[in-house]
C-alpha positions as CSV (number, residue, x, y, z in Angstrom):
1,X,-42.7,30.4,-4.8
2,X,-39.6,28.8,-6.2
3,X,-38.1,25.4,-6.3
4,X,-34.5,24.5,-6.2
5,X,-33.2,21.5,-8.0
6,X,-31.3,19.0,-5.9
7,X,-28.3,17.5,-7.6
8,X,-26.8,14.2,-6.4
9,X,-23.1,13.7,-7.0
10,X,-22.1,11.1,-9.6
11,X,-19.0,9.1,-10.0
12,X,-17.3,7.1,-12.8
13,X,-14.5,7.6,-15.4
14,X,-13.1,4.2,-14.7
15,X,-10.7,3.4,-17.5
16,X,-9.0,0.2,-18.5
17,X,-5.4,1.0,-19.5
18,X,-5.1,0.7,-23.3
19,X,-3.0,-2.3,-24.3
20,X,0.1,-1.4,-26.3
21,X,0.3,-2.9,-29.8
22,X,-1.7,-3.4,-32.9
23,X,-5.4,-4.0,-32.2
24,X,-5.9,-7.1,-30.0
25,X,-2.4,-8.5,-30.6
26,X,-0.8,-6.8,-27.7
27,X,2.9,-5.8,-27.4
28,X,4.2,-9.4,-27.8
29,X,2.0,-10.0,-30.8
30,X,3.0,-6.8,-32.4
31,X,6.7,-7.7,-32.2
32,X,5.8,-11.1,-33.5
33,X,4.0,-9.5,-36.5
34,X,6.9,-7.3,-37.5
35,X,9.5,-9.9,-36.8
36,X,7.6,-12.4,-38.9
37,X,7.3,-10.0,-41.8
38,X,11.0,-9.3,-41.7
39,X,11.9,-13.0,-41.7
40,X,9.3,-13.7,-44.4
41,X,10.7,-11.0,-46.7
42,X,14.2,-12.3,-46.2
43,X,13.0,-15.8,-47.0
44,X,11.2,-14.5,-50.1
45,X,14.6,-13.5,-51.5
46,X,15.4,-17.2,-51.6
47,X,12.2,-18.5,-53.1
48,X,8.4,-18.2,-52.7
49,X,8.2,-21.6,-51.2
50,X,10.7,-20.6,-48.4
51,X,8.6,-17.5,-47.7
52,X,5.5,-19.7,-47.3
53,X,7.3,-22.1,-45.0
54,X,8.2,-19.1,-42.7
55,X,4.8,-17.3,-43.1
56,X,2.5,-20.1,-42.2
57,X,3.9,-21.0,-38.8
58,X,4.1,-17.3,-37.9
59,X,0.5,-16.8,-38.9
60,X,-0.6,-19.9,-36.9
61,X,1.3,-18.6,-33.9
62,X,-0.2,-15.1,-34.0
63,X,-3.8,-16.0,-34.8
64,X,-4.6,-17.1,-31.3
65,X,-3.3,-13.8,-29.9
66,X,-5.8,-11.9,-32.1
67,X,-8.9,-13.9,-30.9
68,X,-10.0,-12.6,-27.6
69,X,-13.0,-13.2,-25.3
70,X,-15.2,-10.5,-23.9
71,X,-13.1,-10.2,-20.8
72,X,-9.9,-9.7,-22.8
73,X,-8.3,-13.2,-22.6
74,X,-6.8,-14.7,-25.7
75,X,-6.7,-18.3,-26.8
76,X,-3.3,-19.0,-25.3
77,X,-4.5,-17.9,-21.9
78,X,-7.6,-20.0,-22.1
79,X,-5.5,-23.1,-23.1
80,X,-3.1,-22.4,-20.2
81,X,-6.1,-22.3,-17.8
82,X,-7.5,-25.6,-19.0
83,X,-4.1,-27.3,-19.1
84,X,-3.3,-26.1,-15.6
85,X,-6.7,-27.5,-14.3
86,X,-6.1,-30.9,-16.0
87,X,-2.6,-31.0,-14.5
88,X,-3.9,-30.3,-11.0
89,X,-6.7,-32.8,-11.3
90,X,-4.3,-35.5,-12.5
91,X,-2.0,-34.9,-9.5
92,X,-5.0,-34.9,-7.1
93,X,-4.3,-31.3,-6.1
94,X,-8.0,-30.4,-6.3
95,X,-8.6,-32.6,-3.2
96,X,-7.6,-31.6,0.3
97,X,-7.8,-33.6,3.5
98,X,-6.3,-32.4,6.9
99,X,-6.6,-33.4,10.5
100,X,-5.3,-36.3,12.5
101,X,-6.5,-38.9,10.0
102,X,-4.7,-37.3,7.0
103,X,-1.2,-37.9,5.8
104,X,-0.1,-34.4,6.6
105,X,2.4,-34.1,9.5
106,X,1.1,-32.5,12.7
107,X,-2.5,-33.6,12.4
108,X,-3.8,-30.1,12.4
109,X,-6.3,-28.3,10.1
110,X,-4.1,-25.9,8.3
111,X,-5.8,-23.8,5.5
112,X,-5.4,-25.3,2.1
113,X,-4.0,-24.0,-1.2
114,X,-2.4,-20.5,-1.2
115,X,-2.7,-20.3,2.6
116,X,-1.1,-23.6,3.4
117,X,2.4,-22.1,4.0
118,X,1.2,-18.9,5.7
119,X,2.0,-18.4,9.4
120,X,0.5,-16.0,11.9
121,X,2.2,-13.9,14.5
122,X,1.0,-11.1,16.7
123,X,2.2,-7.7,17.8
124,X,1.1,-4.6,19.7
125,X,0.4,-1.2,18.1
126,X,1.0,2.2,19.6
127,X,-2.2,1.9,21.7
128,X,-1.2,-1.5,23.0
129,X,-3.9,-3.3,21.0
130,X,-3.0,-6.8,19.6
131,X,-2.9,-7.1,15.9
132,X,-2.2,-10.2,13.8
133,X,0.4,-10.4,11.0
134,X,0.2,-13.1,8.3
135,X,3.5,-14.0,6.9
136,X,3.6,-15.4,3.3
137,X,7.0,-17.1,3.1
138,X,6.9,-18.0,-0.6
139,X,6.8,-14.3,-1.6
140,X,8.0,-12.9,1.7
141,X,4.9,-10.8,2.2
142,X,3.3,-9.5,5.4
143,X,-0.4,-8.8,5.8
144,X,-2.3,-6.9,8.4
145,X,-6.1,-7.0,8.7
146,X,-8.2,-4.0,9.9
147,X,-11.8,-4.3,10.9
148,X,-14.3,-1.5,10.8
149,X,-18.1,-0.9,11.3
150,X,-19.0,1.6,8.5
151,X,-21.7,4.2,8.9
152,X,-24.8,3.3,6.9
153,X,-25.9,5.4,4.0
154,X,-29.5,5.7,5.2
155,X,-30.7,9.2,6.3
156,X,-27.3,10.7,5.3
157,X,-27.1,13.8,3.2
158,X,-25.6,13.5,-0.3
159,X,-23.0,16.1,0.6
160,X,-21.8,13.9,3.5
161,X,-21.6,10.9,1.2
162,X,-19.6,12.9,-1.3
163,X,-17.2,13.9,1.5
164,X,-16.8,10.2,2.5
165,X,-16.1,9.2,-1.1
166,X,-13.5,12.0,-1.4
167,X,-11.8,10.9,1.8
168,X,-11.8,7.3,0.7
169,X,-10.2,8.3,-2.6
170,X,-7.6,10.2,-0.6
171,X,-7.0,7.2,1.6
172,X,-6.4,5.0,-1.5
173,X,-4.1,7.7,-3.0
174,X,-2.0,7.6,0.2
175,X,-1.5,3.9,-0.2
176,X,0.8,4.7,-3.2
177,X,3.2,6.4,-0.8
178,X,3.1,3.5,1.7
179,X,6.7,2.1,1.7
180,X,6.6,-1.5,0.5
181,X,2.9,-1.8,0.0
182,X,2.0,-4.4,-2.6
183,X,-1.7,-4.2,-2.5
184,X,-4.9,-3.8,-0.5
185,X,-8.4,-5.3,-0.4
186,X,-11.7,-4.3,1.0
187,X,-13.9,-7.2,2.0
188,X,-17.6,-6.9,2.9
189,X,-19.0,-10.2,4.3
190,X,-22.7,-10.7,5.0
191,X,-24.6,-13.6,6.5
192,X,-27.9,-14.3,8.2
193,X,-27.9,-13.3,11.8
194,X,-27.8,-16.4,14.0
195,X,-29.1,-14.4,16.9
196,X,-26.4,-15.4,19.3
197,X,-25.4,-11.8,20.2
198,X,-29.0,-10.8,20.7
199,X,-29.7,-13.8,22.9
200,X,-26.6,-13.1,25.1
201,X,-27.6,-9.5,25.4
202,X,-31.3,-9.9,26.2
203,X,-31.9,-13.2,28.0
204,X,-29.5,-12.7,30.9
205,X,-31.3,-9.3,31.6
206,X,-34.7,-10.8,32.1
207,X,-35.6,-10.7,35.7
208,X,-36.8,-14.0,37.4
209,X,-39.9,-12.3,38.7
210,X,-40.9,-10.8,35.3
211,X,-44.5,-11.3,34.2
212,X,-45.0,-14.4,32.1
213,X,-46.4,-12.3,29.2
214,X,-43.4,-10.0,29.2
215,X,-41.0,-12.9,29.4
216,X,-42.7,-14.8,26.6
217,X,-42.6,-11.7,24.4
218,X,-38.9,-11.1,24.9
219,X,-38.2,-14.8,24.2
220,X,-40.2,-14.6,21.0
221,X,-38.3,-11.5,19.9
222,X,-35.0,-13.3,20.5
223,X,-36.2,-16.3,18.6
224,X,-37.8,-14.6,15.5
225,X,-35.8,-11.4,15.0
226,X,-32.7,-13.0,13.5
227,X,-34.8,-14.6,10.7
228,X,-35.3,-11.1,9.2
229,X,-31.9,-9.6,9.9
230,X,-28.3,-10.2,8.8
231,X,-24.9,-9.5,10.1
232,X,-22.3,-7.6,8.1
233,X,-18.5,-7.4,8.7
234,X,-16.0,-5.2,6.9
235,X,-12.3,-6.0,6.6
236,X,-9.4,-4.1,5.1
237,X,-6.2,-6.0,4.3
238,X,-2.9,-4.4,3.6
239,X,0.0,-6.5,2.2
240,X,3.6,-5.4,2.4
241,X,6.7,-6.7,0.8
242,X,10.4,-6.3,1.2
243,X,12.5,-4.4,-1.3
244,X,14.9,-6.5,-3.5
245,X,18.0,-7.3,-1.5
246,X,16.5,-6.1,1.8
247,X,16.6,-8.6,4.7
248,X,14.6,-7.8,7.8
249,X,13.5,-10.0,10.6
250,X,9.9,-10.5,11.6
251,X,10.3,-8.5,14.8
252,X,11.5,-5.5,12.7
253,X,8.6,-5.8,10.3
254,X,6.0,-6.1,13.1
255,X,7.5,-3.0,14.8
256,X,7.3,-1.0,11.6
257,X,3.7,-2.1,11.0
258,X,2.7,-1.2,14.6
259,X,3.8,2.4,13.9
260,X,1.7,2.7,10.7
261,X,-1.6,1.2,12.1
262,X,-2.9,4.3,13.9
263,X,-2.5,6.5,10.9
264,X,-4.2,4.0,8.6
265,X,-7.1,3.6,11.1
266,X,-7.6,7.4,11.4
267,X,-8.0,7.6,7.6
268,X,-10.6,4.8,7.6
269,X,-12.6,6.6,10.3
270,X,-12.6,9.8,8.4
271,X,-13.8,8.1,5.2
272,X,-16.9,6.8,7.0
273,X,-15.5,3.6,8.3
274,X,-17.0,4.1,11.8
275,X,-15.1,2.3,14.6
276,X,-11.9,0.9,13.1
277,X,-9.6,-1.5,14.9
278,X,-6.9,-4.0,14.0
279,X,-7.8,-7.7,14.1
280,X,-5.8,-10.0,16.3
281,X,-4.4,-13.3,15.0
282,X,-7.2,-15.1,16.8
283,X,-9.9,-13.0,15.2
284,X,-8.3,-13.6,11.7
285,X,-8.3,-17.3,12.3
286,X,-12.0,-17.2,13.4
287,X,-13.0,-15.4,10.2
288,X,-11.2,-17.9,8.0
289,X,-12.5,-20.9,10.1
290,X,-16.1,-19.7,9.6
291,X,-15.6,-19.1,5.9
292,X,-14.6,-22.7,5.4
293,X,-17.2,-24.1,7.8
294,X,-20.2,-21.8,8.0
295,X,-22.0,-24.1,10.4
296,X,-19.7,-23.2,13.3
297,X,-20.5,-19.4,13.0
298,X,-23.0,-19.5,15.9
299,X,-20.6,-21.5,18.0
300,X,-17.8,-19.0,17.4
301,X,-20.1,-16.1,18.3
302,X,-21.3,-17.9,21.4
303,X,-17.8,-18.7,22.6
304,X,-16.7,-15.1,22.0
305,X,-19.7,-13.7,23.9
306,X,-19.3,-16.1,26.9
307,X,-15.5,-16.3,27.2
308,X,-14.2,-13.2,25.3
309,X,-12.5,-15.4,22.7
310,X,-12.2,-18.9,21.2
311,X,-8.5,-19.5,21.5
312,X,-8.4,-20.6,17.9
313,X,-5.0,-20.7,16.2
314,X,-4.2,-20.2,12.6
315,X,-3.0,-23.8,12.2
316,X,-6.6,-24.9,13.0
317,X,-8.5,-22.4,10.8
318,X,-8.7,-24.6,7.7
319,X,-11.3,-27.2,6.6
320,X,-11.2,-30.9,7.3
321,X,-11.8,-31.7,3.7
322,X,-12.2,-29.7,0.5
323,X,-12.9,-30.6,-3.2
324,X,-12.5,-28.2,-6.1
325,X,-14.5,-28.7,-9.3
326,X,-14.8,-26.7,-12.5
327,X,-17.5,-24.4,-11.2
328,X,-17.6,-24.9,-7.4
329,X,-15.6,-25.3,-4.3
330,X,-16.9,-27.7,-1.6
331,X,-15.5,-27.3,1.9
332,X,-16.8,-28.8,5.1
333,X,-20.4,-27.6,5.6
334,X,-20.6,-25.2,2.5
335,X,-20.3,-25.1,-1.2
336,X,-19.0,-21.9,-2.8
337,X,-18.7,-20.3,-6.2
338,X,-16.7,-17.2,-7.0
339,X,-17.2,-14.6,-9.7
340,X,-14.6,-12.2,-11.2
341,X,-15.2,-8.7,-12.5
342,X,-14.8,-8.3,-16.3
343,X,-16.1,-4.8,-16.8
344,X,-16.8,-1.9,-14.4
345,X,-20.0,0.1,-14.7
346,X,-19.9,2.3,-17.8
347,X,-20.7,6.0,-17.7
348,X,-21.6,7.7,-14.4
349,X,-23.0,6.0,-11.4
350,X,-24.3,7.1,-8.0
351,X,-22.9,6.2,-4.6
352,X,-25.5,3.5,-4.1
353,X,-24.5,1.5,-7.2
354,X,-23.1,-1.4,-5.2
355,X,-25.6,-1.4,-2.4
356,X,-27.6,-4.3,-3.7
357,X,-24.4,-6.3,-4.3
358,X,-23.2,-5.7,-0.7
359,X,-26.4,-6.5,1.1
360,X,-27.2,-10.0,2.2
361,X,-28.6,-12.2,-0.5
362,X,-31.6,-14.4,0.4
363,X,-31.0,-18.2,0.2
364,X,-27.2,-18.0,0.8
365,X,-25.3,-19.0,3.9
366,X,-22.5,-16.4,3.5
367,X,-21.5,-13.8,0.8
368,X,-18.3,-11.9,0.4
369,X,-17.6,-9.0,-1.9
370,X,-13.9,-8.2,-2.2
371,X,-12.5,-5.1,-3.9
372,X,-8.9,-5.6,-4.6
373,X,-6.6,-2.5,-5.1
374,X,-3.2,-2.2,-6.6
375,X,-1.8,1.3,-5.9
376,X,0.5,2.7,-8.6
377,X,3.4,5.0,-7.6
378,X,3.2,8.6,-8.9
379,X,5.9,8.3,-11.5
380,X,4.2,5.2,-13.1
381,X,0.8,6.9,-12.9
382,X,2.0,9.9,-14.9
383,X,3.4,7.6,-17.6
384,X,0.1,5.6,-17.8
385,X,-2.2,8.6,-18.1
386,X,0.0,10.3,-20.6
387,X,0.1,7.2,-22.8
388,X,-3.6,6.9,-22.6
389,X,-4.0,10.5,-23.4
390,X,-1.8,10.2,-26.6
391,X,-3.6,7.0,-27.7
392,X,-7.0,8.6,-27.2
393,X,-6.1,11.7,-29.2
394,X,-4.8,9.5,-32.0
395,X,-7.9,7.5,-32.2
396,X,-10.1,10.6,-32.1
397,X,-8.4,12.1,-35.1
398,X,-8.0,9.0,-37.2
399,X,-11.6,7.8,-37.5
400,X,-14.8,8.9,-39.0
401,X,-18.5,8.9,-38.2
402,X,-19.6,6.9,-35.1
403,X,-16.1,5.7,-34.4
404,X,-14.8,9.2,-34.2
405,X,-17.7,10.3,-31.8
406,X,-16.9,7.4,-29.4
407,X,-13.2,8.1,-29.7
408,X,-13.9,11.8,-28.8
409,X,-15.7,10.6,-25.7
410,X,-12.7,8.5,-24.8
411,X,-10.4,11.5,-25.3
412,X,-12.5,13.6,-22.9
413,X,-12.2,10.9,-20.3
414,X,-8.5,10.6,-20.8
415,X,-8.0,14.3,-20.5
416,X,-10.0,14.4,-17.3
417,X,-7.9,11.6,-15.9
418,X,-4.7,13.3,-16.8
419,X,-5.8,16.6,-15.3
420,X,-6.8,14.9,-12.0
421,X,-3.5,13.0,-11.8
422,X,-1.6,16.2,-12.5
423,X,-3.5,17.9,-9.6
424,X,-2.4,15.2,-7.1
425,X,-5.0,12.4,-7.5
426,X,-3.7,8.9,-7.2
427,X,-4.1,6.1,-9.8
428,X,-5.2,2.7,-8.6
429,X,-5.9,-0.5,-10.4
430,X,-8.9,-2.3,-9.0
431,X,-11.0,-5.4,-9.5
432,X,-14.0,-7.0,-7.8
433,X,-14.6,-10.6,-6.7
434,X,-17.8,-12.1,-5.3
435,X,-18.0,-15.4,-3.4
436,X,-21.4,-17.0,-2.5
437,X,-21.6,-19.9,-0.1
438,X,-24.6,-22.2,0.2
439,X,-25.4,-25.4,2.1
440,X,-25.3,-27.9,-0.8
441,X,-24.9,-28.1,-4.6
442,X,-28.7,-28.0,-5.2
443,X,-28.8,-24.5,-3.9
444,X,-25.9,-23.3,-6.0
445,X,-28.0,-22.8,-9.2
446,X,-30.5,-20.6,-7.4
447,X,-27.7,-18.6,-5.9
448,X,-26.1,-18.1,-9.3
449,X,-29.4,-16.6,-10.6
450,X,-29.5,-14.3,-7.6
451,X,-26.0,-13.2,-8.3
452,X,-26.8,-12.4,-12.0
453,X,-29.7,-10.2,-10.9
454,X,-27.5,-8.4,-8.4
455,X,-24.7,-7.8,-10.9
456,X,-27.2,-6.5,-13.5
457,X,-28.6,-4.1,-11.0
458,X,-25.1,-2.9,-10.1
459,X,-24.2,-2.5,-13.8
460,X,-21.1,-4.7,-13.5
461,X,-20.2,-7.6,-15.7
462,X,-18.8,-10.7,-14.0
463,X,-17.9,-14.2,-15.0
464,X,-17.5,-17.4,-13.0
465,X,-13.9,-18.2,-12.0
466,X,-14.2,-21.7,-13.6
467,X,-11.2,-24.1,-13.1
468,X,-9.7,-21.8,-10.4
469,X,-12.5,-21.7,-7.8
470,X,-10.2,-22.7,-4.9
471,X,-7.7,-19.9,-5.5
472,X,-10.5,-17.3,-6.2
473,X,-12.2,-18.4,-2.9
474,X,-9.0,-17.8,-1.0
475,X,-8.6,-14.3,-2.6
476,X,-11.9,-13.2,-1.1
477,X,-10.8,-14.1,2.4
478,X,-9.2,-11.4,4.6
479,X,-5.8,-13.1,4.4
480,X,-3.9,-10.7,2.0
481,X,-3.7,-13.0,-1.1
482,X,-3.1,-10.7,-4.0
483,X,-3.8,-12.4,-7.4
484,X,-1.0,-10.7,-9.3
485,X,1.6,-11.9,-6.8
486,X,0.6,-15.5,-7.2
487,X,1.1,-15.9,-11.0
488,X,4.0,-17.7,-12.6
489,X,4.2,-15.1,-15.4
490,X,5.2,-11.6,-14.2
491,X,2.4,-9.0,-14.2
492,X,4.2,-6.8,-16.7
493,X,4.5,-9.7,-19.2
494,X,0.8,-10.6,-18.8
495,X,-0.1,-7.0,-19.7
496,X,2.1,-7.2,-22.8
497,X,0.1,-10.3,-23.9
């Protein structure tokens, strides 16, 4: 009698790109150090007093760059965040009122903040299915939203899960070759099941002459089953931009996107996405409307089940009123708080590492987990992995004792990443955002404790998006908002800081 060990595939080797420069200073700080030393030496030729006059301001300027928080932000970035919040609050930008009684023209309920200038148009793909396109005029970006019903992980062989993960990685690697693609996001939304779909499916099928006991049993099932179940929706957003100097009309962009949609959907289906389909402009507006006003979720489902749609337009998908505070975002019938990823799971993990984070959380009205991806083109990927490889080799050969052992582990990980990239694997920057919506502020503290427990079980470190809750809430919606495209400072300069 013999036993055969069953091995389950593990995943990991997530690496944060090493920041160029001396220690925590970054590239800008390093140039400041060398420039300050040169100027100080030149001033010392005049007198020691002149050298001190030059050295003290340079040291005071560089010291905040060397002090960093756990998530990598320096003092200047923290000050900029606080100054920006005080400026918005002084201007009243943290308040939003729409509708006929507001001062906004048109009297409609447009989404606030980063979505206020967005417009929605609709096209038809190669299979004559309607799909919505969100146009962001400020950055001239176009977003399409794909919906899917992923296959569950229960009763699935580990080999099949490994195949799904490999195909999902291949799908992400293909995004680097998508012309004009700026970023993508995967959003998993969970909420308690209102029971509307079950009621519309069961109650009309009960015969009038059915026995009273059978009728009572079916009505009790329809009434009580939703209290123990939840609904889950998965969305994939793809945001495209135009090349510099390229001018194309909306019709040309929609035609181009219509050609790409079938290939993108086939990749999602192969990666375990189940039935995949493009979302129409009406469905996108419904998702955003329910996110801002969770109390209308049952009404939206009821109208969709009875009439096949709601007729909702993008201009009416926003809230009637919204208030942003330091640690929360109040909107219509809900109060939300968003958390941002600061550190991915260390070491190796299994495929179920995020299962608890993705499932419905008790005591919450709605919860959204957004994985944001920024594909990197192959040429840039090669430069990044080679730079990390050289830096890891230098650190492994320059330290002693425990520092050298940890650096050797970093070197092995860098070598593996370089080998995988050389064999054709793609390089993708990713982050994770989590939004929880409750009914009132009193429930927000309990929801925060539940989120801390979920993140601890998933081995991820997250922090609350304080003083930017409204923008972070918008980024978790399936509307194609990419954080790095909305900053005043270019992404490359932020990395140098």
